[in-house]
C-alpha positions in Angstrom: 10.2 -92.2 97.6 9.4 -91.9 93.9 8.6 -95.6 93.8 6.2 -95.1 96.7 4.4 -92.3 94.9 4.0 -94.5 91.8 2.6 -97.3 93.8 0.1 -95.0 95.5 -1.0 -93.6 92.1 -1.5 -97.1 90.7 -3.6 -98.0 93.8 -5.7 -95.0 93.2 -6.3 -95.9 89.6 -7.3 -99.4 90.5 -9.7 -98.1 93.2 -11.5 -95.7 90.8 -12.0 -98.5 88.3 -13.2 -100.9 90.9 -15.6 -98.3 92.3 -16.9 -97.5 88.9 -17.6 -101.2 88.3 -19.3 -101.5 91.7 -21.5 -98.5 91.0 -22.6 -100.0 87.7 -23.6 -103.2 89.4 -25.6 -101.3 92.0 -27.4 -99.4 89.3 -28.2 -102.6 87.5 -29.7 -104.2 90.6 -31.5 -101.2 92.1 -32.6 -99.1 89.0 -33.9 -101.8 86.6 -36.1 -104.9 86.7 -34.5 -108.2 85.7 -36.5 -108.2 82.5 -35.2 -104.7 81.6 -31.6 -105.8 82.2 -32.3 -108.7 79.9 -33.5 -106.4 77.2 -30.6 -104.0 77.7 -28.0 -106.8 77.4 -29.6 -108.1 74.3 -29.6 -104.7 72.6 -26.0 -104.0 73.6 -24.6 -107.4 72.5 -26.4 -107.5 69.2 -24.9 -104.1 68.0 -21.6 -104.0 69.9 -18.2 -103.9 68.1 -15.6 -106.5 69.1 -12.0 -105.6 69.1 -9.5 -107.9 70.8 -12.3 -109.3 73.0 -13.6 -105.9 74.1 -17.2 -105.1 73.2 -18.2 -101.5 72.8 -20.4 -99.2 70.8 -19.1 -96.7 68.3 -20.7 -93.4 67.4 -22.4 -94.5 64.2 -24.0 -97.4 66.0 -25.1 -95.2 68.9 -26.7 -92.6 66.7 -28.3 -95.1 64.4 -30.0 -97.0 67.3 -31.5 -93.8 68.7 -32.5 -92.6 65.2 -30.8 -89.3 65.7 -31.8 -87.2 62.6 -28.8 -86.4 60.4 -30.6 -83.3 59.1 -30.1 -81.6 62.5 -26.5 -82.8 63.1 -26.7 -83.3 66.8 -25.2 -86.9 66.7 -21.7 -85.9 67.8 -23.0 -83.9 70.7 -25.2 -86.8 72.1 -22.3 -89.2 71.6 -19.9 -86.9 73.4 -22.4 -86.6 76.3 -22.5 -90.4 76.5 -18.7 -90.8 76.6 -18.6 -88.4 79.5 -21.5 -89.8 81.5 -20.1 -93.3 80.9 -17.1 -92.3 83.2 -19.4 -91.3 86.1 -18.6 -90.6 88.9 -14.9 -90.0 87.8 -14.8 -87.2 85.2 -11.0 -87.5 85.0 -11.6 -90.9 83.2 -13.7 -89.2 80.5 -14.2 -89.7 77.6 -14.9 -93.3 78.2 -15.3 -96.3 75.8 -18.9 -97.2 75.6 -18.7 -100.6 77.1 -21.7 -102.3 78.6 -21.0 -100.9 82.1 -20.4 -97.4 80.7 -23.6 -97.6 78.6 -25.6 -98.7 81.7 -24.5 -95.6 83.6 -25.5 -93.5 80.6 -29.0 -94.9 80.5 -29.3 -94.5 84.3 -28.4 -90.8 84.2 -30.3 -90.0 81.0 -33.5 -91.6 82.3 -33.0 -90.2 85.8 -33.3 -93.7 87.3 -30.3 -92.9 89.5 -32.7 -91.4 92.0 -33.5 -94.9 93.3 -30.0 -95.2 94.5 -28.7 -91.7 94.9 -30.9 -89.8 97.3 -28.8 -86.6 97.1 -27.9 -84.7 94.0 -31.3 -85.0 92.4 -31.0 -81.6 90.7 -27.3 -82.1 89.8 -27.9 -83.7 86.4 -27.7 -80.4 84.6 -24.2 -79.9 85.9 -23.2 -83.3 84.5 -24.8 -82.3 81.1 -22.9 -79.0 81.0 -19.6 -80.8 81.7 -20.4 -83.4 79.0 -20.9 -80.7 76.4 -18.3 -78.1 77.4 -14.8 -77.7 76.0 -11.9 -75.5 77.1 -11.1 -74.1 73.7 -13.3 -73.5 70.7 -12.2 -76.7 69.0 -14.6 -79.6 69.4 -13.2 -82.7 70.9 -12.8 -85.5 68.3 -14.6 -88.5 69.7 -12.9 -91.5 68.0 -14.8 -94.2 66.2 -12.5 -97.0 67.4 -10.6 -97.0 70.7 -6.8 -96.6 70.4 -4.9 -99.8 70.8 -3.0 -98.6 73.9 -6.4 -97.9 75.6 -7.6 -101.4 74.7 -4.3 -102.9 76.0 -4.7 -101.0 79.3 -8.2 -102.2 79.8 -7.4 -105.8 79.0 -4.3 -105.7 81.3 -6.4 -104.5 84.2 -8.8 -107.5 84.0 -8.2 -110.1 86.7 -9.6 -112.9 84.6 -12.2 -113.9 82.0 -15.8 -114.2 83.2 -18.5 -116.3 81.6 -20.9 -113.7 80.0 -23.9 -115.9 80.5 -23.7 -116.0 84.3 -24.0 -112.5 85.7 -25.9 -109.4 84.6 -22.9 -107.3 83.8 -19.8 -109.4 84.6 -18.6 -109.3 81.0 -17.9 -105.6 81.5 -15.4 -106.1 84.3 -12.9 -103.3 84.6 -14.2 -101.7 81.4 -16.5 -99.2 83.1 -14.9 -96.1 81.7 -11.6 -97.0 80.2 -8.3 -95.5 81.2 -8.1 -92.7 78.7 -5.0 -90.5 78.9 -5.8 -87.0 80.2 -4.2 -85.4 77.2 -7.4 -86.0 75.2 -9.0 -82.6 74.5 -12.6 -81.8 75.1 -12.9 -82.5 78.8 -9.5 -81.3 80.1 -9.9 -77.8 81.5 -7.1 -76.0 83.4 -7.6 -74.9 87.0 -8.6 -71.3 87.5 -6.1 -68.8 88.7 -8.1 -68.2 91.9 -10.0 -70.7 93.9 -12.8 -68.4 95.2 -15.5 -70.4 93.3 -14.0 -73.8 93.8 -16.9 -75.0 95.9 -19.1 -74.9 92.8 -17.0 -77.7 91.3 -18.3 -80.2 93.8 -20.7 -82.4 92.0 -23.4 -83.5 94.4 -24.4 -86.3 92.2 -20.9 -87.7 92.1 -20.6 -87.2 95.8 -23.8 -89.1 96.4 -22.7 -91.9 94.2 -19.4 -92.3 96.1 -21.1 -91.8 99.4 -23.3 -94.8 98.6 -20.1 -96.8 98.1 -18.4 -95.3 101.2 -15.7 -93.9 99.0 -15.7 -90.1 99.6 -11.9 -89.9 99.9 -11.5 -91.2 96.3 -13.6 -88.3 95.1 -11.1 -85.9 96.6 -8.2 -87.4 94.7 -10.2 -87.5 91.4 -11.2 -83.9 91.8 -7.5 -82.8 91.8 -7.4 -84.0 88.2 -10.9 -83.0 87.4 -11.9 -80.3 84.9 -12.6 -76.9 86.3 -16.0 -75.8 85.3 -15.5 -72.0 85.4 -13.3 -71.9 82.3 -15.4 -74.3 80.3 -17.9 -73.2 77.7 -20.3 -74.9 75.3 -19.8 -73.8 71.7 -22.9 -71.9 70.5 -23.2 -73.9 67.2 -23.1 -77.2 69.2 -25.7 -76.0 71.6 -28.0 -74.8 68.8 -27.9 -78.3 67.2 -28.7 -79.9 70.6 -31.5 -77.5 71.2 -33.1 -78.3 67.8 -33.0 -82.0 68.7 -34.5 -81.4 72.2 -37.3 -79.5 70.5 -38.0 -82.4 68.2 -37.9 -85.0 71.0 -39.9 -83.0 73.6 -43.2 -84.7 72.8 -41.7 -88.2 72.6 -43.7 -90.9 74.3 -42.2 -93.9 76.0 -40.9 -96.3 73.3 -42.1 -94.1 70.5 -39.6 -94.1 67.7 -38.0 -90.8 66.9 -38.4 -91.6 63.3 -42.1 -90.5 63.5 -41.0 -87.0 64.3 -37.9 -87.0 62.1 -40.2 -87.6 59.1 -41.5 -84.0 59.5 -38.1 -82.4 59.2 -38.6 -80.7 55.9 -36.6 -77.6 55.1 -39.4 -75.3 56.3 -39.6 -77.1 59.6 -35.9 -77.0 60.1 -35.9 -73.3 59.6 -38.7 -72.9 62.2 -36.7 -75.1 64.6 -33.6 -72.9 64.1 -35.6 -69.7 64.9 -36.9 -71.2 68.1 -33.5 -72.5 69.1 -31.9 -69.1 68.4 -34.5 -67.4 70.7 -33.4 -69.8 73.5 -29.7 -69.3 72.7 -30.0 -65.5 73.0 -31.3 -65.9 76.6 -27.7 -67.1 77.4 -26.3 -63.9 75.9 -24.0 -65.6 73.3 -23.5 -62.2 71.6 -21.0 -61.4 74.4 -19.2 -64.7 74.5 -18.0 -67.3 72.0 -19.8 -69.9 74.1 -22.1 -70.6 77.0 -20.5 -70.5 80.4 -21.7 -72.5 83.4 -22.8 -69.4 85.3 -25.5 -68.5 82.8 -26.3 -72.2 82.1 -26.8 -72.8 85.8 -28.9 -69.7 86.3 -31.2 -69.7 83.3 -32.1 -73.4 82.9 -33.7 -73.8 86.4 -35.5 -70.4 86.0 -36.7 -70.6 82.4 -35.9 -74.1 81.0 -36.4 -76.5 83.9 -37.8 -79.3 81.7 -35.6 -78.8 78.6 -33.8 -82.2 79.0 -37.0 -84.2 79.8 -37.2 -85.5 76.2 -33.9 -87.5 76.8 -35.7 -89.8 79.3 -38.0 -91.6 76.8 -35.3 -91.5 74.1 -32.9 -93.5 76.2 -35.7 -95.8 77.5 -35.3 -97.5 74.1 -32.3 -99.3 75.5 -34.7 -101.2 77.8 -36.9 -102.8 75.1 -35.5 -105.2 72.6 -37.5 -106.2 69.6 -35.6 -109.5 69.6 -37.3 -110.8 72.8 -40.9 -112.1 72.6 -42.6 -110.9 75.8 -45.7 -113.1 75.2 -43.6 -116.3 75.6 -42.0 -115.0 78.7 -45.4 -114.2 80.2 -46.8 -117.7 79.5 -43.7 -119.4 81.0 -43.7 -117.3 84.2 -47.3 -117.0 85.1 -46.7 -118.7 88.5 -43.9 -116.3 89.4 -44.9 -112.7 89.9 -42.5 -110.2 88.3 -42.5 -106.5 88.2 -43.4 -105.5 84.6 -41.2 -103.0 82.8 -42.0 -99.4 83.5 -42.0 -98.6 79.8 -44.9 -100.2 77.8 -44.8 -101.0 74.2 -46.3 -98.4 71.9 -49.6 -99.5 70.6 -50.1 -99.8 66.8 -53.2 -97.6 66.8 -52.6 -94.1 65.5 -51.9 -91.5 68.2 -53.9 -88.4 68.7 -52.3 -85.4 67.1 -49.9 -83.4 69.4 -51.9 -80.3 68.5 -55.5 -80.4 67.2 -54.7 -77.5 64.9 -52.0 -74.9 64.5 -52.6 -71.3 65.2 -51.0 -68.2 63.8 -48.7 -68.2 66.9 -48.7 -71.7 68.3 -47.2 -74.5 66.2 -45.4 -77.7 67.1 -42.0 -76.0 67.6 -43.5 -73.2 69.8 -45.4 -75.9 71.7 -42.1 -77.8 72.3 -40.5 -74.5 73.5 -43.3 -74.0 76.0 -42.8 -77.6 77.2 -39.4 -76.6 78.3 -41.0 -74.7 81.3 -44.5 -76.2 81.5 -44.6 -80.0 81.9 -45.3 -81.6 78.5 -48.0 -84.0 79.9 -50.3 -81.0 80.3 -49.5 -79.7 76.8 -49.1 -82.4 74.2 -52.4 -83.8 73.1 -54.0 -81.7 75.9 -54.4 -78.3 74.4 -57.6 -77.0 72.8 -58.1 -73.7 70.9 -60.5 -71.6 73.0 -60.0 -68.3 71.2 -58.2 -67.6 68.0 -58.3 -63.9 67.1 -58.0 -64.6 63.3 -61.2 -66.7 63.5 -63.3 -65.1 66.3 -62.3 -61.5 65.8 -60.2 -59.2 68.0 -62.6 -58.1 70.7 -62.9 -58.6 74.5 -66.4 -59.8 73.9 -65.2 -62.7 71.8 -62.8 -63.7 74.5 -65.5 -63.5 77.1 -67.8 -65.7 75.0 -65.1 -68.3 74.1 -63.0 -68.5 77.2 -64.9 -67.6 80.3 -66.6 -71.0 80.7 -63.3 -72.9 80.6 -62.7 -74.2 84.1 -59.1 -75.3 83.7 -55.8 -73.6 83.2 -55.1 -71.8 79.9 -52.3 -70.2 77.9 -52.4 -66.8 76.3 -50.1 -66.1 73.4 -49.8 -62.8 71.6 -47.4 -61.8 68.7 -46.8 -58.5 67.1 -44.3 -56.1 65.7 -42.4 -53.3 67.4 -43.8 -49.8 67.2 -41.4 -47.0 66.3 -40.2 -44.7 69.0 -42.3 -41.8 67.6 -46.0 -42.8 67.2 -47.2 -42.9 63.6 -50.8 -42.3 62.8 -53.8 -41.5 64.9 -54.3 -45.0 66.3 -50.7 -45.2 67.6 -50.8 -41.7 69.1 -54.1 -42.6 70.9 -52.5 -45.7 72.3 -49.4 -43.8 73.4 -51.6 -41.2 75.1 -53.1 -43.8 77.4 -49.6 -44.9 78.7 -47.1 -43.1 80.9 -44.3 -41.5 79.0 -41.8 -44.0 77.7 -38.6 -43.8 79.7 -37.1 -47.3 78.9 -35.4 -48.4 75.7 -36.7 -51.2 73.5 -35.9 -54.8 74.5 -33.1 -56.8 72.9 -33.9 -57.9 69.3 -31.8 -61.1 69.3 -31.4 -62.4 65.7 -34.7 -61.0 64.6 -34.6 -58.5 61.8 -38.4 -58.2 61.5 -39.1 -56.7 65.0 -41.4 -59.5 65.8 -42.1 -60.3 69.4 -44.0 -63.1 71.1 -45.3 -62.9 74.7 -47.5 -65.2 76.7 -48.9 -66.2 80.0 -49.9 -69.3 81.8 -53.2 -68.6 83.6 -54.0 -71.2 86.3 -57.5 -70.0 87.2 -60.7 -69.6 85.1 -61.1 -66.2 83.4 -63.7 -63.7 84.6 -64.3 -60.0 84.8 -62.2 -58.2 87.4 -63.3 -55.0 89.0 -61.6 -54.2 92.3 -59.2 -57.1 92.5 -57.1 -59.1 90.1 -57.3 -62.9 89.8 -54.6 -65.6 89.6 -52.2 -67.2 92.0 -48.5 -67.7 92.5 -48.5 -70.6 90.0 -49.0 -68.2 87.1 -46.3 -67.5 84.6 -45.5 -64.5 82.3 -43.1 -65.3 79.5 -41.4 -64.2 76.3 -40.8 -66.6 73.5 -39.2 -64.4 70.8 -36.8 -62.9 70.0 -35.5 -64.1 73.4 -36.7 -66.8 75.6 -37.4 -66.0 79.3 -39.9 -66.9 82.0 -41.0 -64.4 84.6 -42.3 -66.3 87.6 -45.0 -65.0 89.9 -44.0 -63.1 93.0 -45.9 -62.8 96.3 -45.0 -59.1 96.8 -48.1 -58.2 94.8 -51.0 -60.3 93.6 -52.1 -58.3 90.6 -51.6 -61.3 88.3 -54.5 -60.9 85.8 -57.1 -58.3 85.2 -59.8 -58.4 82.6 -61.8 -55.1 82.3 -63.3 -52.9 79.7 -59.9 -51.2 79.4 -58.1 -54.3 78.3 -56.2 -57.3 79.6 -53.4 -56.8 82.2 -50.9 -59.3 83.5 -48.9 -57.9 86.4 -50.8 -54.6 86.1 -52.9 -53.1 89.0 -56.6 -52.9 88.4 -57.6 -49.8 86.5 -58.3 -46.8 88.7 -61.6 -44.9 88.4 -61.5 -41.6 86.5 -60.6 -38.6 88.6 -63.1 -36.0 89.6 -62.1 -33.5 86.8 -63.1 -36.1 84.2 -59.6 -36.3 82.8 -58.6 -39.9 82.0 -55.5 -41.1 83.9 -52.7 -43.2 82.3 -52.9 -46.9 82.4 -51.0 -48.2 85.4 -48.2 -50.6 84.3 -46.5 -53.0 86.7 -42.7 -53.3 87.1 -42.8 -56.6 85.1 -46.1 -56.6 83.1 -47.9 -57.2 79.9 -50.9 -55.1 78.9 -53.2 -55.4 75.9 -55.5 -52.5 75.1 -59.3 -52.6 75.0 -59.4 -52.9 71.2 -56.7 -55.6 71.2 -54.7 -53.6 68.6 -51.7 -52.7 70.7 -49.7 -54.2 73.6 -46.9 -53.2 75.8 -44.4 -55.3 77.9 -42.5 -53.5 80.6 -39.5 -54.6 82.6 -38.3 -52.5 85.5 -35.3 -54.1 87.1 -36.1 -52.6 90.5 -38.9 -55.2 90.7 -41.5 -55.2 93.4 -44.4 -56.3 91.3 -46.4 -59.4 90.7 -43.7 -61.1 88.6 -40.0 -61.5 89.3 -37.5 -59.7 87.2 -35.2 -61.2 84.5 -32.6 -63.8 85.4 -30.5 -63.1 82.3 -30.8 -59.4 81.6 -30.0 -56.7 84.2 -31.6 -53.6 82.8 -34.8 -51.8 82.1 -36.7 -52.1 78.8 -40.2 -51.7 77.3 -41.6 -53.2 74.1 -44.5 -51.5 72.6 -46.0 -53.5 69.7 -48.9 -53.7 67.3 -50.8 -57.0 67.8 -50.8 -59.3 64.9 -52.2 -62.5 66.5 -53.8 -63.3 69.8 -54.7 -66.8 70.9 -55.9 -68.5 74.1 -55.5 -72.3 74.5 -57.1 -74.4 77.1 -55.0 -77.0 79.0 -57.2 -80.0 79.5 -58.8 -83.0 78.0 -62.3 -84.2 77.2 -63.6 -83.7 80.7 -62.8 -80.0 80.7 -64.3 -79.6 77.2 -67.5 -81.3 78.4 -67.7 -79.0 81.3 -67.4 -76.0 79.1 -70.1 -77.3 76.8 -72.4 -77.9 79.8 -71.8 -74.3 81.0 -72.6 -72.9 77.5 -75.8 -75.0 77.4 -76.8 -73.7 80.8 -76.3 -70.1 79.8 -78.3 -70.6 76.6 -81.2 -72.0 78.6 -81.1 -69.1 81.0 -81.0 -66.6 78.2 -84.0 -68.3 76.5 -85.9 -68.3 79.8 -85.3 -64.6 80.2 -86.5 -63.9 76.7 -89.7 -66.0 77.2 -90.8 -64.3 80.5 -94.5 -63.4 80.4 -96.3 -60.8 82.4 -99.0 -61.8 84.9 -102.7 -61.1 84.6 -102.4 -57.9 86.6 -100.6 -55.9 83.9 -100.9 -52.6 85.8 -99.3 -54.0 88.9 -96.5 -55.5 86.9 -95.9 -52.3 85.1 -95.8 -50.3 88.3 -93.2 -52.8 89.7 -91.0 -52.3 86.6 -91.3 -48.5 86.9 -90.2 -48.7 90.5 -87.1 -50.6 89.3 -86.5 -47.8 86.8 -86.7 -50.3 83.9 -89.6 -48.7 82.1 -91.3 -45.3 82.1 -90.2 -41.8 81.2 -89.7 -40.1 84.6 -86.3 -38.7 83.7 -84.9 -40.2 86.9 -81.3 -39.3 87.5 -80.4 -42.6 89.0 -79.0 -41.0 92.1 -76.6 -38.6 90.3 -75.0 -36.1 92.5 -74.5 -33.7 89.6 
């Protein structure tokens, strides 16, 4: 009976390795062009280590090829992710040796090319990333430089025979897909929870889709018994901070653009700025309560506030598909008669690229821009933003905003920074501002790691700006967000459509249009929405309100379950246009039209019958001293 159980276990091990190999072959055929596979094989072989006939990449080679900056220290995290993803779809085999098959699966997942083969599980990559970064205890798993001898022996013993490496795309990686690492290795081994009430969350849709494509769902059930349980796992805060700093750096990365271009800017001042931005994001996962980041918050916050955070990994791992050792021009000349799909990733031209940001503002810099790209697609931000209004240059007035922004016919981003006001108003200006607001009944918002009381709020406005009177403007595509000291995005709701108001009383986001003064002549308090940002008419002060009961124009927080209100003195205010040359030309044309109209009005001449013209103007009430009341009912 014991012998039968042993034979059954061996059969299962063989089947998982065989399926892993078959999946790698399917990825190679369906997710890449033949030319891309040629480039990939050339890169892998030229840098691979060779130990007892087994070719693999070690951590140093992996990080050096991707040009991971040592100054940020994320290399071990990226390598750990790779050793986990290389075992896909069998997490019990992780960490894997980075053989050519394992590396192929890493590239497929990192670049999201698996969507060609796996129709289900498109949004499940984040769960894989969490598992690849998480540990059960606080000690980081030690990813070895060189595979242990017993692992190499196991891999070699499982090979059925030697294969000529020049014949097939990936035949040389036979039975080396993930290695047969003992499950005693720390880092991915997480005990089962005491209760099974959340067990359904452990089903990886991406892995299920992979095995479904191979008609091997039953194998997944066996592997899940030995799989890590995600509920007791956590990502160490320090590790995640280093990863976030790298993700901020690679956010603007273009296809086949070397990371070294961005790493050159990593001077101490820039690293400190990156750390501040990364800390703001970290605090949205509430690390002050836990030693690490748990999957529950990871799975909730990333889709809501950081949906594009991992997008920079796509172009980074596309580097595996372009080898500098292969001359494409010769290949094109020799294959002109045979059509071939060109690689999806073009070579970067030698001409200098346009700056990512035409100029930095007092609020917006490259790191804040990368932070914003975590929830607004980077292709509408990098090299696409134009400064429409900068308070430091144009002056803090609603008139300046009207002049600079109103003719921009594309989306825009408002950013405002300031410092917290004390609970008791100080000075005449603060008291006057407090008098316009309802009595404060909510505490201040969380301060995060900030000791200066600085806050940064913003909004993505998807419609042109204009004066609002009875109705607000905007649509459900608008966003209200906080960047510091915590990162959070408040998405538009359809319960109310008071998205943006621009009146003589100030700028409101999520606030109802101002009410007319009451009959008695007493000014009413400014109406604040449940989740709203309001800037006063002088652009001196602002207030952000979060009422957890909701019901307003923007949804409530996904990470904080409480009420708070931040009243602050405005330090900087900026509005940036999202668009290119076409939008800028339209704005210039609108300005020119308005100037011509104004000049035409200034040059109007009276007709020959001056008395008749004057009588007409008097009837309109524009000239004359008749003391007309204008219809006053007083």
